[in-house]
VOKE-763773 format. One record per residue (C-alpha): chain; residue in three letters; x, z negated, y negated; residue number from 1. Coordinates in pm, 1 decimal. Each point is the difference from the previous one (the first is absolute). Layout:
ATOM mol type        X        Z        Y seq
ATOM   A  ALA        X        Z        Y NUM
...
***
This chain:
ATOM mol type        X        Z        Y seq
ATOM   A  MET   1243.2   -788.5  -2793.2   1
ATOM   A  ARG    146.0    348.9     -0.8   2
ATOM   A  SER   -243.3    113.9    270.8   3
ATOM   A  ASN   -294.3   -138.2   -201.5   4
ATOM   A  ILE    110.4    200.4   -305.5   5
ATOM   A  GLN     32.0    313.2    213.2   6
ATOM   A  ASP   -343.2    -66.7    151.3   7
ATOM   A  SER   -145.2    -36.6   -350.2   8
ATOM   A  LYS    152.5    329.4   -112.1   9
ATOM   A  HIS   -118.3    173.8    315.9  10
ATOM   A  ARG   -353.3   -131.8    -48.4  11
ATOM   A  SER    -15.4    105.8   -363.1  12
ATOM   A  SER     79.5    355.8    101.1  13
ATOM   A  HIS   -304.1      0.4    226.9  14
ATOM   A  THR   -254.7   -163.5   -228.6  15
ATOM   A  THR    -65.4    310.7   -208.5  16
ATOM   A  GLU   -104.4    215.0    293.1  17
ATOM   A  GLN   -337.0    -92.3    147.7  18
ATOM   A  GLU   -145.3    174.7    303.1  19
ATOM   A  PHE   -357.0     65.9    117.4  20
ATOM   A  GLY   -128.2     61.7   -351.7  21
ATOM   A  GLY    146.3   -316.2   -155.2  22
ATOM   A  THR   -251.6   -239.0   -155.0  23
ATOM   A  LEU   -293.4    239.2     42.0  24
ATOM   A  GLY     73.8     41.1    368.3  25
ATOM   A  ALA     45.3   -375.1     41.6  26
ATOM   A  ILE   -350.5    -49.8   -140.7  27
ATOM   A  CYS   -180.3    287.2    174.3  28
ATOM   A  ILE    156.4     -3.6    347.2  29
ATOM   A  PRO    -97.9   -360.6     90.4  30
ATOM   A  ILE   -356.9     84.2   -103.4  31
ATOM   A  PHE    -52.4    346.2    142.8  32
ATOM   A  LEU    198.0    -17.7    326.6  33
ATOM   A  PRO   -211.0   -285.1    146.2  34
ATOM   A  LEU   -313.8    184.2   -110.6  35
ATOM   A  THR    133.4    314.0    168.8  36
ATOM   A  VAL     43.2   -189.8    327.4  37
ATOM   A  LEU   -360.3   -122.8    -10.9  38
ATOM   A  LEU   -128.9    347.7    -87.9  39
ATOM   A  LEU    194.2    169.6    280.3  40
ATOM   A  ILE   -126.1   -245.7    261.6  41
ATOM   A  THR   -356.3     39.6   -126.9  42
ATOM   A  LEU     22.1    379.5     16.0  43
ATOM   A  CYS    148.5     -3.0    351.3  44
ATOM   A  GLN   -286.0   -220.7    119.1  45
ATOM   A  SER   -268.5    217.9   -159.9  46
ATOM   A  PRO   -173.0    288.6    183.6  47
ATOM   A  ASP    100.8    261.8   -259.3  48
ATOM   A  ALA    359.8   -116.5    -66.4  49
ATOM   A  SER      5.5    217.4   -310.4  50
ATOM   A  VAL    273.8    -55.7   -257.0  51
ATOM   A  LEU   -181.4    232.4   -243.5  52
ATOM   A  GLN   -320.3   -205.4    -21.4  53
ATOM   A  TRP    -81.3   -109.1   -353.7  54
ATOM   A  PRO    -62.4   -271.0    -88.9  55
ATOM   A  PRO    222.5   -125.5    281.7  56
ATOM   A  LEU   -153.6   -198.0    282.0  57
ATOM   A  LEU     41.2   -371.1    -72.3  58
ATOM   A  PRO    -40.5   -282.3    251.2  59
ATOM   A  SER   -264.0   -265.6    -52.7  60
ATOM   A  SER    118.3   -348.6    -93.4  61
ATOM   A  GLU   -115.5   -130.0    340.2  62
ATOM   A  ARG    242.9    234.0    175.9  63
ATOM   A  LEU    295.6   -129.8   -203.0  64
ATOM   A  TRP    -12.2   -358.3    120.8  65
ATOM   A  ASP     -6.9   -176.1    334.9  66
ATOM   A  PRO    109.1   -364.3     39.6  67
ATOM   A  LEU    190.0     98.9    314.4  68
ATOM   A  ALA    230.2    234.1   -194.6  69
ATOM   A  PRO    211.1   -255.8   -192.8  70
ATOM   A  MET     43.7   -207.4    315.5  71
ATOM   A  LEU    124.4    305.5    189.3  72
ATOM   A  VAL    239.5    105.2   -278.4  73
ATOM   A  LEU    149.0   -347.9    -44.6  74
ATOM   A  GLY     16.6    -54.1    376.2  75
ATOM   A  TRP    171.3    336.0     42.3  76
ATOM   A  MET    261.4    -83.6   -264.4  77
ATOM   A  ALA     59.6   -343.0    154.2  78
ATOM   A  LEU     40.3    148.8    348.9  79
ATOM   A  HIS    266.8    243.2   -114.2  80
ATOM   A  ALA    176.4   -261.2   -209.8  81
ATOM   A  VAL     33.3   -209.5    317.5  82
ATOM   A  LEU    118.3    303.9    199.8  83
ATOM   A  TYR    255.5     75.2   -275.6  84
ATOM   A  LEU    147.1   -349.3     41.4  85
ATOM   A  LEU     24.9      8.1    380.1  86
ATOM   A  PRO    360.6     18.5    129.0  87
ATOM   A  PHE    -35.9    343.7    159.2  88
ATOM   A  GLY    235.0    293.3    -51.9  89
ATOM   A  LYS    318.8     11.1   -201.3  90
ATOM   A  VAL     75.6    -92.4   -359.3  91
ATOM   A  SER    140.5    278.6   -217.4  92
ATOM   A  GLU    163.5      2.3   -341.6  93
ATOM   A  GLY   -130.3    210.7   -286.2  94
ATOM   A  LEU    212.1    202.0   -240.3  95
ATOM   A  VAL    233.0   -176.0   -244.0  96
ATOM   A  LEU   -183.9   -141.7   -301.5  97
ATOM   A  ARG    125.9     -2.0   -357.8  98
ATOM   A  ASP    141.1   -349.3     40.3  99
ATOM   A  GLY    200.5    114.1    303.8 100
ATOM   A  THR   -215.0   -176.8    260.9 101
ATOM   A  ARG   -206.5    137.0    288.2 102
ATOM   A  LEU   -339.8   -133.2    104.2 103
ATOM   A  LYS    -86.7    -53.5    365.0 104
ATOM   A  TYR   -317.3    147.3    152.0 105
ATOM   A  PRO   -166.7    -61.9    338.8 106
ATOM   A  ILE    -42.7    326.4    191.0 107
ATOM   A  ASN   -299.4    -97.3    211.2 108
ATOM   A  GLY   -287.4    211.4   -128.7 109
ATOM   A  PHE    -27.7    191.4    328.0 110
ATOM   A  TYR    -50.0   -328.1    184.4 111
ATOM   A  GLY   -274.7    -81.7   -249.7 112
ATOM   A  LEU   -170.1    329.7     81.2 113
ATOM   A  CYS     21.9    -67.2    375.6 114
ATOM   A  ILE   -135.9   -355.1    -30.8 115
ATOM   A  THR   -282.7    129.0   -219.6 116
ATOM   A  GLY    -82.2    258.9    267.6 117
ATOM   A  VAL    -16.3   -269.1    269.2 118
ATOM   A  LEU   -226.4   -215.3   -218.2 119
ATOM   A  LEU   -228.6    297.1    -66.6 120
ATOM   A  MET    -33.1     74.3    370.8 121
ATOM   A  LEU    -82.5   -365.5     61.0 122
ATOM   A  PHE   -267.0     -1.2   -271.1 123
ATOM   A  MET   -153.2    321.7    133.4 124
ATOM   A  TRP     -0.3   -142.3    354.8 125
ATOM   A  LEU   -187.5   -301.8   -138.3 126
ATOM   A  GLY   -256.5    236.9   -153.2 127
ATOM   A  ALA    106.6      9.0   -364.2 128
ATOM   A  PRO   -189.0    287.9   -169.1 129
ATOM   A  LEU    298.6    180.8   -151.0 130
ATOM   A  GLY   -228.0    285.6   -105.6 131
ATOM   A  PHE   -147.6   -236.6   -259.7 132
ATOM   A  LEU    305.4     76.5   -211.5 133
ATOM   A  PHE   -183.1    319.6   -102.0 134
ATOM   A  GLU   -267.0   -206.9   -179.3 135
ATOM   A  LEU    261.6   -242.5   -136.2 136
ATOM   A  LEU    230.6    260.0   -154.6 137
ATOM   A  LEU   -128.4    -32.2   -356.5 138
ATOM   A  PRO      1.9   -384.0     -5.5 139
ATOM   A  LEU    345.9     -2.1    159.6 140
ATOM   A  ALA    127.6    245.6   -261.5 141
ATOM   A  MET   -146.7   -215.4   -276.2 142
ATOM   A  CYS    172.3   -312.0    135.9 143
ATOM   A  ALA    332.2    181.1     49.8 144
ATOM   A  THR    -17.6    119.8   -361.0 145
ATOM   A  ALA    -73.6   -351.7   -128.0 146
ATOM   A  LEU    292.8   -134.3    203.7 147
ATOM   A  SER    225.7    271.7   -144.7 148
ATOM   A  PHE    -90.0   -102.4   -355.7 149
ATOM   A  LEU     49.4   -371.3     70.0 150
ATOM   A  LEU    334.9     61.6    168.0 151
ATOM   A  ALA    113.9    222.3   -289.2 152
ATOM   A  VAL    -92.6   -271.5   -253.7 153
ATOM   A  TYR    196.8   -257.7    199.6 154
ATOM   A  LEU    300.3    233.0     23.1 155
ATOM   A  TYR     -5.2     75.0   -372.9 156
ATOM   A  VAL    -16.7   -369.2    -99.6 157
ATOM   A  ARG    270.3   -115.0    242.0 158
ATOM   A  SER    235.0    279.6   -111.4 159
ATOM   A  PHE     67.4   -186.0   -326.7 160
ATOM   A  TRP    185.7   -265.3    199.8 161
ATOM   A  ALA    213.4    258.7    181.8 162
ATOM   A  PRO    367.7     42.9   -103.0 163
ATOM   A  PRO     79.5    320.5   -194.4 164
ATOM   A  HIS    179.6    167.3    289.4 165
ATOM   A  ALA   -313.4    -42.9    218.6 166
ATOM   A  LEU   -218.9    216.2   -227.4 167
ATOM   A  ALA    -71.3    366.2     70.1 168
ATOM   A  LEU    173.6    226.7   -250.1 169
ATOM   A  GLY   -315.9    198.0    -72.6 170
ATOM   A  GLY   -242.2   -294.2    -10.9 171
ATOM   A  ASN    145.4   -212.9   -276.9 172
ATOM   A  THR   -113.3    200.0   -303.0 173
ATOM   A  GLY   -165.7   -279.5   -196.9 174
ATOM   A  ASN   -334.1    183.0     22.2 175
ATOM   A  PRO   -218.3   -247.5    195.6 176
ATOM   A  LEU   -253.3    259.6    118.9 177
ATOM   A  TYR    265.8    236.8    127.5 178
ATOM   A  ASP    216.5   -275.1    149.9 179
ATOM   A  PHE   -303.3   -148.2    179.0 180
ATOM   A  TYR    -72.1    339.3    151.2 181
ATOM   A  ILE    350.8    113.4     92.1 182
ATOM   A  GLY    134.6   -344.5     96.3 183
ATOM   A  ARG    263.7   -215.0   -172.8 184
ATOM   A  GLU    173.4   -171.1    291.4 185
ATOM   A  LEU    180.0    215.9    255.0 186
ATOM   A  ASN     -3.9   -223.8    307.4 187
ATOM   A  PRO   -237.3   -294.8    -53.7 188
ATOM   A  ARG     36.7   -257.8    274.8 189
ATOM   A  ILE   -149.6   -333.7     98.0 190
ATOM   A  GLY    294.2   -154.3    179.2 191
ATOM   A  ASN    112.1    271.2    240.5 192
ATOM   A  PHE   -342.9    165.0      6.2 193
ATOM   A  ASP     35.6    333.3   -184.0 194
ATOM   A  LEU   -339.7     84.1   -147.6 195
ATOM   A  LYS     67.0    366.9    -72.4 196
ATOM   A  TYR    160.5     74.8    334.8 197
ATOM   A  PHE   -285.4   -180.1    180.1 198
ATOM   A  CYS   -270.3    201.3   -178.0 199
ATOM   A  GLU    185.9    330.8     25.7 200
ATOM   A  LEU    -64.2     62.0    372.2 201
ATOM   A  ARG   -182.9   -288.2    165.0 202
ATOM   A  PRO   -361.8    -77.1   -104.3 203
ATOM   A  GLY    -79.9    340.4   -152.5 204
ATOM   A  LEU    145.4    235.9    259.9 205
ATOM   A  ILE   -117.6   -199.4    300.2 206
ATOM   A  GLY   -335.8    -50.1   -172.4 207
ATOM   A  TRP    -26.0    377.8    -35.8 208
ATOM   A  VAL     18.2     60.8    377.0 209
ATOM   A  VAL   -238.2   -289.5     70.3 210
ATOM   A  ILE   -256.3    157.1   -235.0 211
ATOM   A  ASN     53.0    333.1    179.9 212
ATOM   A  LEU    -67.7   -170.1    333.4 213
ATOM   A  GLY   -315.8   -149.8   -148.6 214
ATOM   A  MET   -116.0    348.7    -98.3 215
ATOM   A  LEU     67.8    123.7    354.7 216
ATOM   A  MET   -204.8   -287.4    143.9 217
ATOM   A  LYS   -280.4     76.1   -246.4 218
ATOM   A  GLU     -6.7    356.0    128.3 219
ATOM   A  VAL    -21.4   -134.1    354.8 220
ATOM   A  GLU   -300.6   -210.6   -105.3 221
ATOM   A  LEU   -172.3    301.8   -153.8 222
ATOM   A  ARG     84.2    272.6    254.2 223
ATOM   A  GLY    114.7   -171.4    316.8 224
ATOM   A  SER    362.6    117.9    -13.7 225
ATOM   A  PRO    265.1     85.3   -259.5 226
ATOM   A  SER     42.9    362.7   -100.3 227
ATOM   A  LEU    324.3    190.3     46.1 228
ATOM   A  ALA     29.9     21.8   -379.8 229
ATOM   A  MET    -27.2   -379.2    -33.6 230
ATOM   A  ILE    253.1    -56.4    278.8 231
ATOM   A  MET    245.0    240.8   -166.3 232
ATOM   A  VAL    -29.4   -167.0   -341.9 233
ATOM   A  ASN     45.2   -346.1    154.4 234
ATOM   A  SER    296.2    114.7    210.5 235
ATOM   A  PHE    180.9    184.5   -280.5 236
ATOM   A  GLN    -30.1   -290.3   -242.5 237
ATOM   A  LEU     85.7   -263.0    262.1 238
ATOM   A  LEU    319.1    196.5     72.9 239
ATOM   A  TYR     83.6      1.4   -371.5 240
ATOM   A  VAL    -53.8   -375.2    -40.6 241
ATOM   A  THR    183.1    -80.6    323.7 242
ATOM   A  ASP    294.0    211.4   -114.9 243
ATOM   A  ALA      9.5   -178.6   -336.8 244
ATOM   A  LEU      8.1   -341.9    165.2 245
ATOM   A  TRP    241.3    101.8    276.3 246
ATOM   A  ASN    236.5    127.8   -271.2 247
ATOM   A  GLU    -84.3   -284.4   -237.2 248
ATOM   A  GLU    362.9    -49.3    -98.3 249
ATOM   A  ALA     -2.6    340.5   -171.1 250
ATOM   A  VAL   -240.9   -127.8   -267.3 251
ATOM   A  LEU    282.6   -215.5   -139.0 252
ATOM   A  THR    159.5    310.3   -154.6 253
ATOM   A  THR   -320.2    146.9   -150.7 254
ATOM   A  MET    -94.6     21.5   -368.0 255
ATOM   A  ASP   -277.3   -259.5     40.9 256
ATOM   A  ILE    245.2   -267.8    117.1 257
ATOM   A  VAL    316.4     99.5   -187.0 258
ATOM   A  HIS   -135.2    111.7   -338.4 259
ATOM   A  ASP   -364.8    -90.8    -69.7 260
ATOM   A  GLY   -113.0   -345.1   -106.0 261
ATOM   A  PHE   -287.7   -168.3    179.3 262
ATOM   A  GLY   -305.9     26.5   -222.3 263
ATOM   A  PHE   -353.4    133.8     22.7 264
ATOM   A  MET    122.3    351.6     83.8 265
ATOM   A  LEU    136.4   -120.3    334.4 266
ATOM   A  THR   -237.6   -290.8     70.5 267
ATOM   A  PHE   -302.7    228.2    -23.3 268
ATOM   A  GLY    181.5    292.9    158.5 269
ATOM   A  ASP     98.4   -209.6    302.2 270
ATOM   A  LEU   -316.1   -206.1     44.5 271
ATOM   A  GLY   -279.3    213.3   -146.9 272
ATOM   A  TRP     95.0    365.9    -20.5 273
ATOM   A  VAL    182.0     61.0    330.2 274
ATOM   A  PRO   -238.6   -163.7    249.1 275
ATOM   A  PHE   -316.5    131.8   -164.8 276
ATOM   A  THR     95.7    356.6    -97.6 277
ATOM   A  TYR    265.3    115.3    248.5 278
ATOM   A  GLY   -251.1    -18.8    286.3 279
ATOM   A  LEU   -296.9    161.4   -176.2 280
ATOM   A  GLN     -4.4    273.0    265.6 281
ATOM   A  ALA   -114.6   -252.2    262.6 282
ATOM   A  VAL   -269.9   -136.8   -233.7 283
ATOM   A  PHE   -116.7    355.8    -68.1 284
ATOM   A  LEU    -22.6     85.4    372.0 285
ATOM   A  VAL   -237.6   -289.0     69.5 286
ATOM   A  MET   -273.0    169.2   -205.3 287
ATOM   A  HIS    119.8    360.7     37.3 288
ATOM   A  PRO    106.6     65.2    361.6 289
ATOM   A  GLN    208.4    311.9     66.2 290
ATOM   A  HIS     49.8    212.0    310.2 291
ATOM   A  ILE    357.1    117.5     56.3 292
ATOM   A  SER     96.8    266.9    251.9 293
ATOM   A  PRO    301.6    -63.2    226.4 294
ATOM   A  LEU    193.0    279.6   -173.9 295
ATOM   A  LYS    -61.3   -143.8   -346.3 296
ATOM   A  ALA     86.0   -349.0    123.6 297
ATOM   A  ALA    328.7    129.2    144.0 298
ATOM   A  ALA     88.1    169.3   -330.3 299
ATOM   A  ILE    -72.2   -316.8   -201.1 300
ATOM   A  ILE    197.9   -216.4    243.6 301
ATOM   A  THR    292.9    241.8    -28.9 302
ATOM   A  LEU    -12.5    -15.3   -380.6 303
ATOM   A  ASN     -0.6   -380.0      6.8 304
ATOM   A  GLY    285.1     -1.6    253.4 305
ATOM   A  VAL    216.0    234.7   -207.0 306
ATOM   A  GLY    -70.3   -198.9   -316.4 307
ATOM   A  TYR     83.3   -325.8    175.2 308
ATOM   A  TYR    324.6    142.4    139.9 309
ATOM   A  ILE    117.5    113.5   -345.0 310
ATOM   A  PHE   -111.1   -328.8   -158.1 311
ATOM   A  ARG    169.2   -225.3    255.3 312
ATOM   A  LYS    324.4    193.3     44.3 313
ATOM   A  SER     62.0     40.1   -372.8 314
ATOM   A  ASN    -86.2   -361.9    -82.2 315
ATOM   A  SER    220.8   -132.0    279.5 316
ATOM   A  GLN    291.5    212.8   -119.6 317
ATOM   A  LYS    -44.0   -117.3   -359.2 318
ATOM   A  ASN    -28.7   -366.1     94.3 319
ATOM   A  GLN    306.1     14.6    224.8 320
ATOM   A  PHE    206.0    168.4   -272.2 321
ATOM   A  ARG   -103.9   -259.8   -258.6 322
ATOM   A  ARG     87.2   -291.5    226.0 323
ATOM   A  ASP    318.0    133.2    159.7 324
ATOM   A  PRO    132.6    340.5   -110.7 325
ATOM   A  THR    281.7    -33.4    255.6 326
ATOM   A  HIS   -238.9    -10.3    295.2 327
ATOM   A  PRO     75.8    283.5    248.2 328
ATOM   A  SER   -349.6    150.5    -41.0 329
ATOM   A  VAL     55.4     64.4   -373.3 330
ATOM   A  ALA    377.9    -19.7    -52.9 331
ATOM   A  ARG     50.2    377.2     29.6 332
ATOM   A  LEU   -282.5     97.4   -234.9 333
ATOM   A  GLU    104.3    178.5   -318.9 334
ATOM   A  THR    -33.9   -202.2   -319.5 335
ATOM   A  ILE     59.0     15.9   -375.7 336
ATOM   A  ALA    195.7   -280.7   -167.4 337
ATOM   A  THR   -147.8   -174.9   -305.2 338
ATOM   A  ALA    149.1   -213.0   -278.9 339
ATOM   A  THR   -178.5   -307.6    140.5 340
ATOM   A  GLY    201.9     14.6    321.4 341
ATOM   A  LYS   -301.0    102.6    206.3 342
ATOM   A  ARG    -32.0    341.4    164.3 343
ATOM   A  LEU   -294.6    240.4     15.5 344
ATOM   A  LEU    -94.7    168.0    327.8 345
ATOM   A  VAL     -4.8    381.3    -13.6 346
ATOM   A  SER    -18.1     81.8    371.2 347
ATOM   A  GLY   -206.1    -98.0    302.8 348
ATOM   A  TRP   -366.2    -49.7    -80.7 349
ATOM   A  TRP     90.2    -66.9   -362.4 350
ATOM   A  GLY    164.2    339.2    -39.0 351
ATOM   A  PHE   -335.8    162.9     74.8 352
ATOM   A  VAL   -197.8   -131.7   -298.5 353
ATOM   A  ARG     53.5   -305.0   -221.5 354
ATOM   A  HIS   -285.1   -191.4    163.9 355
ATOM   A  PRO    -56.0    119.5    358.1 356
ATOM   A  ASN   -174.1   -330.0     80.0 357
ATOM   A  TYR   -269.2     84.6   -258.9 358
ATOM   A  LEU    -51.0    339.5    163.9 359
ATOM   A  GLY    -58.8   -165.7    337.7 360
ATOM   A  ASP   -231.0   -255.0   -159.6 361
ATOM   A  MET   -214.8    274.4   -153.6 362
ATOM   A  ALA    -26.0    189.4    329.7 363
ATOM   A  MET   -126.1   -315.5    170.5 364
ATOM   A  ALA   -245.0    -69.0   -283.2 365
ATOM   A  LEU   -153.4    344.7     49.2 366
ATOM   A  ALA    -21.4    -53.3    377.0 367
ATOM   A  TRP   -194.7   -323.1    -56.7 368
ATOM   A  SER   -263.9    182.1   -203.2 369
ATOM   A  LEU    -43.5    315.9    207.7 370
ATOM   A  PRO   -202.6   -172.6    278.7 371
ATOM   A  CYS   -272.3    -52.5   -262.8 372
ATOM   A  GLY    -64.6    374.9    -28.9 373
ATOM   A  PHE    -48.6    199.7   -316.6 374
ATOM   A  SER   -360.6    -72.2    -95.1 375
ATOM   A  HIS     94.3   -279.8   -241.7 376
ATOM   A  LEU    282.1    -53.5   -248.8 377
ATOM   A  LEU    -15.1   -380.0     24.6 378
ATOM   A  PRO    213.9    -50.7    315.1 379
ATOM   A  TYR    274.4    203.8   -169.2 380
ATOM   A  PHE     24.3   -254.0   -281.4 381
ATOM   A  TYR    298.0   -165.7    167.6 382
ATOM   A  VAL    211.1    313.2     40.0 383
ATOM   A  ILE    -77.9    109.4   -358.1 384
ATOM   A  TYR     77.5   -343.9   -142.3 385
ATOM   A  PHE    309.9    -41.9    216.1 386
ATOM   A  THR    142.6    335.9   -105.1 387
ATOM   A  ILE    -42.9    -96.8   -366.4 388
ATOM   A  LEU    152.5   -343.4     70.2 389
ATOM   A  LEU    307.6    141.5    171.3 390
ATOM   A  ILE     56.6    263.4   -268.7 391
ATOM   A  HIS    -23.8   -276.6   -262.4 392
ATOM   A  ARG    233.9   -221.2    201.7 393
ATOM   A  GLU    244.5    288.0     34.7 394
ATOM   A  ALA     -4.7     35.4   -380.1 395
ATOM   A  ARG     75.9   -373.8    -33.4 396
ATOM   A  ASP    286.7     37.2    247.9 397
ATOM   A  GLU    130.6    299.1   -191.4 398
ATOM   A  ARG     -3.7   -182.9   -333.6 399
ATOM   A  GLN    170.8   -310.3    136.8 400
ATOM   A  CYS    264.4    191.9    194.1 401
ATOM   A  ARG     83.9    222.8   -295.8 402
ATOM   A  GLY     57.0   -307.9   -214.7 403
ATOM   A  LYS    199.9   -171.7    273.6 404
ATOM   A  TYR    218.3    284.1    130.5 405
ATOM   A  GLY     29.0    230.0   -304.0 406
ATOM   A  LEU    202.3    317.4     61.2 407
ATOM   A  ALA     14.3    -65.5    374.0 408
ATOM   A  TRP   -379.7     22.1     11.0 409
ATOM   A  ASP      7.1    335.0   -178.5 410
ATOM   A  THR    245.0    125.3    263.3 411
ATOM   A  TYR   -225.2   -137.0    273.1 412
ATOM   A  CYS   -306.8    176.5   -144.4 413
ATOM   A  ARG    182.0    332.3    -11.5 414
ATOM   A  ARG    102.9    -50.1    361.2 415
ATOM   A  ILE   -351.2   -107.2    116.2 416
ATOM   A  PRO   -238.0    188.3   -233.3 417
ATOM   A  TYR   -329.8    -75.4    177.3 418
ATOM   A  ARG   -154.0   -344.7    -43.0 419
ATOM   A  ILE   -264.4    -24.2    276.3 420
ATOM   A  PHE   -128.2    342.2    109.2 421
ATOM   A  PRO    270.0    254.6    101.7 422
ATOM   A  TYR     -1.6    310.6   -224.4 423
ATOM   A  ILE   -309.4   -129.6   -185.4 424
ATOM   A  TYR     73.7   -329.3   -178.6 425
***
């Protein structure tokens, strides 16, 4: 009873502060983000690929629908739901919840990626025209968007049967539009099947690299062989997805899992936004081939390698410290004590800037776009968007940490003055 009262007080302190533009954002984002996805795909597939064209280029209704698309989307989700349930890999515990319990999560996403790769090779050996994904992109995006809405409606309705301690602190405002968007329930599950954790890395991220492979095969159909630019984009992004799934356990300490409810923001982000916008460079290269010199290729590969090194090393250090601050790899790092009992890292990678992982992420994002040349702005959409996203996320982190750690956070900020970019920001 006492914990329920404390939960109620804690929730009430969060209901007055709404993120992403509050009600207005909750109305506009679910409308305009799906439209943005369709527009970006249409522009990448057009000969001009101009973002300044007005009125904007709109796809015909015939291009938005194909009866094969819903079957592929539902089959894809079913495949990865089955792979999620297979007894591969270990089972890990998440962070402690407000009721003092820990949820268990299967760490087998990398096996899912490998099995998907084997199935793809089998289908290609049997003659499956993977390049047809280029023509199916718009219908697939439409179906993924519809699935995101349906899943978000289901999640919102079922959240009213969840116990109070299972609700996300920021998603229980009483505003139905905002709560639908941001997500009311923190960890919605059907039995032991965690819906948010499943969607976070599995169907969207693996779908992203499958779409990239489809674009590479489309280029082979058109020109006889893949270009160096296309190979680089596919390789860079496959490395990123493989790393995410190999280090899947690290997602259990991220904001998406620990803090955010599961609503339309994450259903569409995971299933619609990531697979259809993060790989726009590959879609662009199908219609706009680029020649890259060996020297330029080496420079781009180096940039991606440096970004990946910073990203992986800093994330691994953070995750290890969160899980076991006494581990030998982090035990000697300098920290600042807080009133909550937790400690803040002020040395190692996290003594460099407050978010070194974001810095590495941005360097990789730029490397993914550079193979597309400089004749068009469109393939740089991802790096521009991602920079804005990470700066916004850093601001969310800052606000939450200041409220959580108080004076200790002020001390931390004086010690580590730069947020993402050394000596700049």
